[in-house]
Each structure stands twice: as structure tokens, then as C-alpha cells.
KEDREN-540407 format. One line per 2 residues: for each residue x, y, z of N, C-alpha, C. Coordinates in steps of 0.2 Angstrom, whole numbers, plus 5000, padded with zeros to 4 digits. Each point is the difference from the previous one (the first is absolute). Example, Ala and Ser with C-alpha at 12.3 -4.5 7.8 and 13.67 -1.06 7.14 Angstrom:
BEGIN
5066:4972:5039:4996:5006:5000:5004:5006:5000 ~ 4998:5005:4996:5004:5006:5001:4996:5005:5003
END
This chain:
BEGIN
5628:5572:5515:5005:4999:4994:5001:4992:4999 ~ 5001:4997:5005:5001:4992:5000:4994:4997:4996
4994:5002:5002:4994:4997:4997:5000:5002:4992 ~ 5002:5006:4998:5000:5002:4993:5005:4996:4997
5006:4999:5003:5005:4996:4997:4998:4992:4999 ~ 4996:4998:5005:4998:4993:4999:4995:4999:4994
4996:5005:5000:4995:5000:4994:5003:5001:4994 ~ 5005:5004:4999:5004:5001:4994:5004:4994:4998
5003:4996:5005:5003:4994:4999:4996:4995:4997 ~ 4994:4999:5003:4995:4995:4998:4998:5002:4993
4998:5006:4999:4998:5002:4993:5006:4999:4995 ~ 5006:5001:5002:5005:4999:4995:5001:4992:4999
5000:4996:5005:5000:4993:4999:4995:4997:4996 ~ 4994:5002:5001:4994:4998:4996:5001:5003:4993
5002:5006:4999:5000:5003:4993:5006:4996:4996 ~ 5005:4999:5004:5006:4996:4996:4997:4993:4998
4997:4997:5004:4997:4993:4999:4995:5001:4994 ~ 4996:5005:5000:4995:5000:4994:5004:5003:4994
5004:5004:5000:5004:5003:4995:5005:4995:4996 ~ 5003:4997:5004:5005:4995:4997:4998:4993:4999
4997:4997:5005:4998:4993:4999:4994:4999:4996 ~ 4995:5004:5001:4994:5000:4996:5001:5002:4993
5005:5005:4999:5002:5002:4993:5003:4994:4996 ~ 5004:4996:5004:5004:4994:4997:4994:4995:4998
4995:4999:5004:4995:4996:4999:4996:5002:4994 ~ 4998:5006:4999:4996:5002:4995:5004:5000:4993
5007:5001:5000:5004:4999:4994:5000:4993:4998 ~ 5001:4995:5005:5000:4993:4998:4993:4998:4997
4995:5003:5003:4993:4998:4998:4999:5003:4993 ~ 5003:5006:4998:4999:5002:4993:5004:4996:4995
5006:4998:5002:5004:4995:4996:4996:4994:4999 ~ 4997:4997:5006:4997:4994:4999:4994:5000:4996
4996:5006:5000:4994:5001:4996:5003:5000:4992 ~ 5005:5004:4999:5003:5000:4993:5002:4993:4997
5003:4996:5004:5003:4994:4998:4994:4995:4999 ~ 4995:5001:5005:4994:4996:4999:4996:5001:4993
5000:5006:4999:4997:5002:4993:5004:4998:4995 ~ 5006:5000:5000:5005:4997:4995:4999:4993:4999
4999:4996:5006:4999:4993:4999:4993:4999:4997 ~ 4995:5003:5002:4993:4999:4997:5000:5002:4992
5004:5005:4998:5001:5001:4993:5003:4994:4997 ~ 5006:4998:5003:5003:4994:4997:4996:4994:5000
4996:4999:5005:4995:4994:5000:4995:5001:4994 ~ 4998:5006:4999:4995:5001:4994:5003:4999:4994
5007:5003:4999:5003:4999:4994:5002:4992:4998 ~ 5001:4997:5006:5002:4993:4999:4994:4996:4998
4994:5002:5003:4994:4996:4998:4998:5002:4993 ~ 5001:5006:4998:4998:5002:4993:5005:4998:4995
5006:4998:5002:5005:4998:4995:4998:4994:4995 ~ 5001:5001:4994:4998:4995:4995:5005:4994:5001
4997:4994:5001:5005:4994:5002:5003:4997:4993 ~ 4997:5002:4995:5003:4998:4994:5006:5004:4998
5001:5006:5003:5006:5004:4999:5005:4999:5006 ~ 5004:4995:4999:5004:4998:5006:5004:5005:5003
5003:5004:4996:5005:5006:5002:4996:5005:5005 ~ 4994:5002:4997:4996:5004:5004:4997:4997:5007
4998:4993:5000:4998:4997:5005:5006:4999:5006 ~ 5006:4999:4997:5006:4999:5005:5001:5007:5003
5000:5005:4996:5001:5007:5002:4995:5002:5006 ~ 4994:4998:4999:4994:5002:5005:5001:4995:5006
5002:4994:4999:5001:4996:5006:5006:5002:5004 ~ 5006:5002:4996:5006:5003:5004:4998:5006:5004
4996:5004:4996:4998:5007:5004:4996:4998:5006 ~ 4996:4995:4999:4996:4998:5006:5004:4997:5006
5005:4996:4998:5004:4997:5005:5004:5006:5004 ~ 5003:5005:4996:5004:5005:5003:4995:5004:5004
4994:5002:4998:4996:5004:5004:4998:4996:5006 ~ 4999:4994:5000:4998:4996:5006:5006:5000:5005
5006:4999:4998:5006:5001:5004:5000:5006:5004 ~ 4999:5006:4996:5000:5006:5003:4995:5001:5005
4994:4998:4998:4994:5000:5004:5001:4997:5007 ~ 5003:4994:4999:5001:4996:5006:5005:5003:5005
5005:5003:4997:5006:5003:5004:4997:5006:5003 ~ 4996:5004:4996:4997:5006:5003:4994:4999:5005
4997:4994:4999:4995:4998:5005:5003:4999:5007 ~ 5006:4996:5000:5003:4999:5006:5003:5006:5003
5002:5005:4996:5002:5006:5003:4994:5004:5003 ~ 4995:5000:4997:4994:5003:5002:4997:4997:5007
5000:4993:5000:4998:4997:5006:5005:5002:5006 ~ 5006:5000:4998:5005:5002:5005:4999:5007:5003
4999:5004:4995:4999:5007:5002:4993:5001:5005 ~ 4995:4996:4998:4994:5000:5004:5002:4997:5007
5004:4995:5001:5001:4997:5006:5005:5004:5004 ~ 5005:5004:4997:5004:5004:5003:4996:5006:5003
4996:5003:4996:4995:5005:5002:4996:4999:5006 ~ 4997:4994:5000:4996:4998:5005:5004:4999:5006
5005:4997:5000:5005:4999:5006:5002:5006:5003 ~ 5002:5004:4995:5003:5007:5002:4995:5004:5003
4994:5000:4998:4994:5004:5002:4999:4998:5007 ~ 5000:4994:5002:4999:4998:5007:5005:5003:5005
5007:4999:4998:5004:5003:5005:5002:5007:4999 ~ 4999:5003:4995:5001:5007:4999:4995:5004:5004
4994:4998:5000:4994:5004:5003:5001:4998:5008 ~ 5002:4994:5002:5001:4999:5007:5006:5004:5002
5005:5000:4996:5006:5004:5002:4999:5007:5001 ~ 4996:5003:4996:4998:5007:5001:4996:5001:5006
4995:4996:5001:4996:5000:5006:5004:4999:5006 ~ 5005:4996:5000:5004:4999:5006:5004:5006:5001
5003:5003:4995:5004:5006:5001:4996:5005:5003 ~ 4993:5001:4997:4996:5005:5003:4999:4999:5008
4999:4994:5001:4998:4998:5007:5006:5001:5005 ~ 5006:4999:4997:5007:5002:5004:5000:5007:5001
4998:5004:4995:5001:5007:5000:4995:5003:5005 ~ 4994:4997:5000:4995:5002:5005:5002:4998:5007
5003:4995:5001:5002:4997:5007:5006:5005:5002 ~ 5004:5002:4995:5006:5005:5002:4997:5007:5002
4995:5002:4996:4997:5006:5001:4997:5001:5007 ~ 4996:4994:5002:4996:5000:5006:5005:4999:5006
5006:4996:4999:5005:4999:5005:5003:5007:5001 ~ 5002:5004:4995:5003:5006:5001:4996:5005:5004
4993:5000:4998:4995:5004:5003:5000:4998:5008 ~ 5000:4994:5001:4999:4998:5007:5007:5002:5004
5005:4999:4997:5007:5002:5003:5000:5008:5002 ~ 4997:5004:4995:5000:5007:5001:4995:5002:5006
4994:4997:5000:4996:5001:5005:5002:4998:5007 ~ 5004:4994:5000:5003:4998:5006:5005:5004:5003
5004:5003:4995:5005:5005:5002:4997:5007:5003 ~ 4994:5002:4997:4998:5006:5002:4994:4999:5006
4999:4994:5002:4995:4999:5005:5002:5004:5007 ~ 5006:5000:5002:5002:5004:5006:4999:5007:4999
5001:5003:4995:4999:5007:4998:4992:5001:5000 ~ 4996:4996:4997:4993:5001:5000:4997:4999:5007
5003:4996:5005:4998:5000:5007:5002:5006:5003 ~ 5006:5003:4999:5002:5006:5003:4996:5006:4998
4998:5000:4994:4996:5005:4997:4993:5000:5003 ~ 4997:4994:5000:4994:4999:5003:5000:5002:5008
5005:4999:5003:5000:5002:5007:5001:5008:5001 ~ 5004:5003:4995:5000:5007:5000:4994:5003:4998
4996:4997:4996:4993:5003:4998:4996:4999:5006 ~ 5000:4995:5003:4995:4999:5006:5002:5006:5005
5007:5001:5001:5002:5005:5005:4998:5007:4998 ~ 5000:5001:4993:4998:5006:4997:4993:5002:5001
4996:4995:4999:4992:5000:5001:4999:5002:5008 ~ 5003:4997:5004:5000:5001:5008:5002:5007:5001
5006:5002:4998:5002:5007:5001:4995:5005:4997 ~ 4998:4999:4994:4995:5004:4997:4994:5001:5004
4997:4994:5003:4994:5000:5004:5001:5004:5006 ~ 5006:4999:5003:5002:5004:5007:5000:5007:4998
5003:5002:4995:5001:5007:4998:4993:5003:4999 ~ 4996:4997:4996:4993:5002:4999:4997:5001:5007
5000:4995:5004:4997:5001:5007:5002:5006:5004 ~ 5007:5001:5000:5003:5005:5003:4998:5007:4997
5000:5000:4994:4997:5007:4996:4993:5001:5002 ~ 4996:4995:5000:4993:5001:5002:4999:5002:5007
5004:4997:5004:5000:5002:5007:5002:5007:5001 ~ 5006:5002:4997:5002:5007:5000:4995:5005:4997
4997:4998:4995:4994:5004:4997:4995:5001:5005 ~ 4998:4995:5003:4994:5000:5005:5002:5005:5006
5006:4999:5002:5003:5005:5006:4999:5007:4997 ~ 5003:5001:4994:5000:5007:4998:4993:5003:4999
4995:4996:4998:4993:5001:4999:4997:5002:5007 ~ 5002:4996:5005:4997:5002:5007:5003:5006:5003
5006:5002:4998:5003:5006:5003:4997:5006:4996 ~ 4999:4999:4994:4998:5006:4996:4992:5001:5001
4997:4996:5002:4992:5001:5001:4999:4999:5007 ~ 4999:5006:5004:4998:5000:5007:4993:4998:5000
4999:4995:5003:4993:4998:5000:4996:5002:5006
END
């Protein structure tokens, strides 16, 4: 039972790590990809904006500046998520393994304690078994001896 609990605990910890932290990372990556595409489009529009039309050029430049700011901000968030995920991955997995090792230690310690407690009973049982084997052998020998005596009385030779 303890072993199953330890396995479920490890599975739950790792599942939680994957479900929550990796999900956040994936969401941030999707946002990062969207903002990157928006910035690329803004760069294309800015490059293609006619310079003789000042209003359109300023609008394209302003759009590019805003998309760059958003990209830089989200790039920092993305890098932070990567670093957090990498750091958490190290200690989450080690924590789960340490938890498993503690559970294994407890299981074997409890098993040892139970066996240590029943050791006198097992020794007594072994002694009783030995005596039972001896008694059975003696009874068999007595029965064989009686059988031989009866055979001698029955058959007058």
C-alpha cells in the first residue's frame, strides 16, 4: 500500500508539473510567436511604406515601435518562463525521487520491524516443526514395529 501511495504521489507531482508549469510555458510561447509575427508584419509594412506620404510612413513607424516594445516585453517573459521551467524541472524531479526514496525506506523499515517482531514466533514454530517431525518418525517406527510383531504372531513359521 505504501509503495502504491509513493508511486501515486510521484505521478501526481510530475503530472502537476507538466500540467501547470509546462502549460504556462506553452501559452507564453504562443503569445510570443503571435507578437513576433505582428512585429514582422509591422517591419514589412514599415519597409513598404511610401516615404513621400509622411502620414503613412509615421503610422508604419509608430506601429513598428509599438510592436517592438510588445515583442521585447514578451521576449523577456518568455525567457523568464524558460528559466523558471528549467530551474523547477531540476528540483521537482529530484523532490519526487527523494519522496519516492523516503517511501521506499519507510516501507523496508516497517518490513524489517515486522519481521523482527515475529522472529521469536518463527523460531518457536521451527522448533515445534522439528519436534513434530521427530514425533512423527517415532510414531512411524513404533507402528512398523507393532506391525512386524503382529505379522510374526499371525504367521507361525
